[in-house]
BAGU-737936 format. One record per residue (C-alpha): x, y negated, z negated; residue in three letters; residue number from 0. Coordinates in nm, 3 decimals, decimal comma. Example, Ala and Ser with C-alpha at 12.3 -4.5 7.8 and 13.67 -1.06 7.14 Angstrom:
residues 2
+---------+---------+---------+-----+-----+
:      px :      py :      pz :  aa :   i :
+---------+---------+---------+-----+-----+
:   1,230 :   0,450 :  -0,780 : ala :   0 :
:   1,367 :   0,106 :  -0,714 : ser :   1 :
+---------+---------+---------+-----+-----+
This chain:
residues 162
+---------+---------+---------+-----+-----+
:      px :      py :      pz :  aa :   i :
+---------+---------+---------+-----+-----+
:   1,247 :  -1,814 : -14,741 : met :   0 :
:   1,234 :  -1,454 : -14,857 : lys :   1 :
:   1,570 :  -1,275 : -14,880 : arg :   2 :
:   1,645 :  -0,907 : -14,822 : ala :   3 :
:   1,942 :  -0,841 : -15,049 : ile :   4 :
:   1,983 :  -0,463 : -15,047 : glu :   5 :
:   1,948 :  -0,165 : -14,814 : val :   6 :
:   1,792 :   0,145 : -14,966 : val :   7 :
:   1,818 :   0,454 : -14,748 : arg :   8 :
:   1,515 :   0,638 : -14,616 : thr :   9 :
:   1,335 :   0,850 : -14,872 : gly :  10 :
:   1,486 :   0,659 : -15,165 : arg :  11 :
:   1,262 :   0,355 : -15,176 : trp :  12 :
:   0,895 :   0,341 : -15,280 : pro :  13 :
:   0,677 :   0,338 : -14,968 : leu :  14 :
:   0,394 :   0,197 : -15,178 : ala :  15 :
:   0,595 :  -0,127 : -15,206 : glu :  16 :
:   0,625 :  -0,171 : -14,827 : lys :  17 :
:   0,506 :  -0,513 : -14,716 : ile :  18 :
:   0,614 :  -0,506 : -14,351 : asp :  19 :
:   0,821 :  -0,333 : -14,082 : thr :  20 :
:   1,098 :  -0,481 : -13,869 : val :  21 :
:   1,167 :  -0,317 : -13,531 : thr :  22 :
:   1,523 :  -0,369 : -13,409 : leu :  23 :
:   1,749 :  -0,265 : -13,122 : leu :  24 :
:   2,068 :  -0,080 : -13,218 : phe :  25 :
:   2,284 :  -0,391 : -13,174 : asp :  26 :
:   2,060 :  -0,578 : -13,418 : asp :  27 :
:   2,089 :  -0,305 : -13,682 : arg :  28 :
:   2,449 :  -0,382 : -13,782 : tyr :  29 :
:   2,428 :  -0,713 : -13,958 : arg :  30 :
:   2,515 :  -0,887 : -14,281 : arg :  31 :
:   2,320 :  -1,209 : -14,252 : arg :  32 :
:   2,043 :  -1,277 : -14,003 : leu :  33 :
:   1,700 :  -1,435 : -14,003 : arg :  34 :
:   1,442 :  -1,169 : -13,915 : met :  35 :
:   1,072 :  -1,162 : -13,838 : leu :  36 :
:   0,877 :  -0,853 : -13,941 : gly :  37 :
:   0,626 :  -0,693 : -13,706 : asp :  38 :
:   0,350 :  -0,815 : -13,937 : gly :  39 :
:   0,485 :  -1,172 : -13,953 : gly :  40 :
:   0,706 :  -1,164 : -14,263 : thr :  41 :
:   0,983 :  -1,420 : -14,212 : asp :  42 :
:   1,294 :  -1,330 : -14,413 : phe :  43 :
:   1,669 :  -1,358 : -14,428 : leu :  44 :
:   1,879 :  -1,043 : -14,428 : leu :  45 :
:   2,146 :  -1,150 : -14,678 : asp :  46 :
:   2,383 :  -0,864 : -14,762 : leu :  47 :
:   2,730 :  -0,867 : -14,915 : val :  48 :
:   2,873 :  -0,699 : -14,603 : glu :  49 :
:   2,743 :  -0,565 : -14,269 : pro :  50 :
:   2,564 :  -0,231 : -14,291 : ile :  51 :
:   2,416 :  -0,013 : -14,019 : val :  52 :
:   2,039 :   0,002 : -14,063 : leu :  53 :
:   1,868 :   0,330 : -13,971 : his :  54 :
:   1,504 :   0,410 : -13,902 : thr :  55 :
:   1,323 :   0,450 : -14,233 : gly :  56 :
:   1,563 :   0,241 : -14,441 : asp :  57 :
:   1,407 :  -0,012 : -14,674 : gly :  58 :
:   1,525 :  -0,371 : -14,703 : leu :  59 :
:   1,463 :  -0,472 : -15,065 : arg :  60 :
:   1,337 :  -0,826 : -15,096 : leu :  61 :
:   1,472 :  -1,033 : -15,383 : glu :  62 :
:   1,122 :  -1,125 : -15,501 : glu :  63 :
:   0,993 :  -0,766 : -15,473 : gly :  64 :
:   0,870 :  -0,538 : -15,200 : gly :  65 :
:   1,039 :  -0,375 : -14,903 : tyr :  66 :
:   1,056 :  -0,421 : -14,528 : val :  67 :
:   1,093 :  -0,088 : -14,346 : glu :  68 :
:   1,345 :  -0,065 : -14,061 : val :  69 :
:   1,235 :   0,093 : -13,734 : lys :  70 :
:   1,459 :   0,155 : -13,431 : ala :  71 :
:   1,322 :  -0,011 : -13,119 : ala :  72 :
:   1,301 :   0,177 : -12,792 : glu :  73 :
:   1,576 :   0,094 : -12,546 : glu :  74 :
:   1,704 :   0,216 : -12,210 : asp :  75 :
:   1,930 :   0,519 : -12,261 : leu :  76 :
:   2,076 :   0,815 : -12,077 : val :  77 :
:   1,974 :   1,162 : -12,190 : glu :  78 :
:   2,258 :   1,410 : -12,144 : val :  79 :
:   2,216 :   1,790 : -12,142 : arg :  80 :
:   2,442 :   2,081 : -12,061 : gly :  81 :
:   2,367 :   2,382 : -11,841 : arg :  82 :
:   2,434 :   2,613 : -12,136 : asp :  83 :
:   2,575 :   2,600 : -12,491 : ala :  84 :
:   2,937 :   2,603 : -12,373 : ala :  85 :
:   2,889 :   2,315 : -12,127 : ser :  86 :
:   2,691 :   2,121 : -12,389 : phe :  87 :
:   2,977 :   2,162 : -12,639 : ala :  88 :
:   3,230 :   2,050 : -12,378 : arg :  89 :
:   3,022 :   1,743 : -12,291 : ile :  90 :
:   2,983 :   1,656 : -12,660 : ala :  91 :
:   3,360 :   1,686 : -12,708 : trp :  92 :
:   3,433 :   1,451 : -12,417 : his :  93 :
:   3,180 :   1,194 : -12,541 : leu :  94 :
:   3,317 :   1,215 : -12,895 : gly :  95 :
:   3,670 :   1,172 : -12,764 : asn :  96 :
:   3,562 :   0,832 : -12,626 : arg :  97 :
:   3,415 :   0,718 : -12,960 : his :  98 :
:   3,083 :   0,616 : -12,806 : leu :  99 :
:   2,771 :   0,563 : -13,010 : pro : 100 :
:   2,570 :   0,881 : -12,947 : ala : 101 :
:   2,256 :   1,034 : -13,092 : glu : 102 :
:   2,298 :   1,410 : -13,102 : ile : 103 :
:   2,017 :   1,666 : -13,113 : ala : 104 :
:   2,029 :   2,043 : -13,070 : his : 105 :
:   1,973 :   2,023 : -12,695 : asp : 106 :
:   2,050 :   1,668 : -12,586 : arg : 107 :
:   2,269 :   1,367 : -12,648 : ile : 108 :
:   2,147 :   1,010 : -12,604 : leu : 109 :
:   2,395 :   0,744 : -12,499 : ile : 110 :
:   2,380 :   0,395 : -12,360 : arg : 111 :
:   2,412 :   0,344 : -11,987 : glu : 112 :
:   2,779 :   0,315 : -11,887 : asp : 113 :
:   2,859 :   0,389 : -11,522 : his : 114 :
:   3,214 :   0,507 : -11,602 : val : 115 :
:   3,087 :   0,755 : -11,862 : ile : 116 :
:   2,799 :   0,867 : -11,638 : val : 117 :
:   3,047 :   0,938 : -11,357 : asp : 118 :
:   3,265 :   1,138 : -11,599 : met : 119 :
:   2,963 :   1,336 : -11,715 : leu : 120 :
:   2,861 :   1,410 : -11,357 : lys : 121 :
:   3,210 :   1,551 : -11,303 : gly : 122 :
:   3,157 :   1,775 : -11,606 : leu : 123 :
:   2,832 :   1,906 : -11,460 : gly : 124 :
:   2,605 :   1,736 : -11,711 : ala : 125 :
:   2,233 :   1,706 : -11,644 : glu : 126 :
:   2,124 :   1,345 : -11,698 : met : 127 :
:   1,818 :   1,131 : -11,675 : arg : 128 :
:   1,727 :   0,778 : -11,778 : asn : 129 :
:   1,492 :   0,759 : -12,076 : val : 130 :
:   1,340 :   0,495 : -12,297 : arg : 131 :
:   1,367 :   0,593 : -12,663 : ala : 132 :
:   1,460 :   0,471 : -13,009 : ala : 133 :
:   1,839 :   0,490 : -13,051 : phe : 134 :
:   1,976 :   0,597 : -13,389 : asp : 135 :
:   2,333 :   0,719 : -13,320 : pro : 136 :
:   2,547 :   0,925 : -13,552 : glu : 137 :
:   2,766 :   0,746 : -13,802 : gly : 138 :
:   3,137 :   0,800 : -13,784 : gly : 139 :
:   3,344 :   1,031 : -13,997 : ala : 140 :
:   3,609 :   0,769 : -14,076 : tyr : 141 :
:   3,439 :   0,456 : -14,201 : gly : 142 :
:   3,349 :   0,189 : -13,946 : gln : 143 :
:   3,333 :   0,421 : -13,643 : his : 144 :
:   3,021 :   0,330 : -13,442 : asn : 145 :
:   2,960 :   0,047 : -13,690 : his : 146 :
:   2,866 :   0,289 : -13,969 : asp : 147 :
:   3,000 :   0,211 : -14,316 : pro : 148 :
:   3,080 :   0,578 : -14,384 : gly : 149 :
:   3,150 :   0,638 : -14,752 : his : 150 :
:   3,140 :   0,280 : -14,878 : his : 151 :
:   2,981 :   0,256 : -15,221 : his : 152 :
:   2,889 :  -0,111 : -15,261 : gly : 153 :
:   2,529 :  -0,229 : -15,266 : thr : 154 :
:   2,415 :   0,059 : -15,048 : leu : 155 :
:   2,211 :   0,335 : -15,207 : his : 156 :
:   2,138 :   0,680 : -15,067 : gly : 157 :
:   2,418 :   0,675 : -14,809 : glu : 158 :
:   2,338 :   0,860 : -14,488 : arg : 159 :
:   2,590 :   1,131 : -14,414 : his : 160 :
:   2,556 :   1,262 : -14,060 : gly : 161 :
+---------+---------+---------+-----+-----+
């Protein structure tokens, strides 16, 4: 069986050596060792030294050569917006204070459905709607927060710094 032995961050691996793509939900993108099936049928074993968060565009380097590109799968999420910049900042602060995985853009935050958090956000006056989208949350500032390896410098190349 083919083995993926290294993660090379987006933009740092040769696209010309791409042999397949693997589309994964967020929960399946924090692994160390797992059998995977590429979208094009490539059967391989993710076999890393330690668990690493995989982001859209990362390349999984195969031991025998070539790369499998990682793609975030669409999943059911909640899109959160504020009425204005101040309310958006306040909402972001409250979400961050709860250490939730969150994908942050200039005008919206994507989170997973959680009725307790949704109720809190309603109380803060947030505008919300259910969406289906790829989920690629921010990494944490202090290491393993949100399952992101932070500033670890093992086999990982081109570390993503959010």
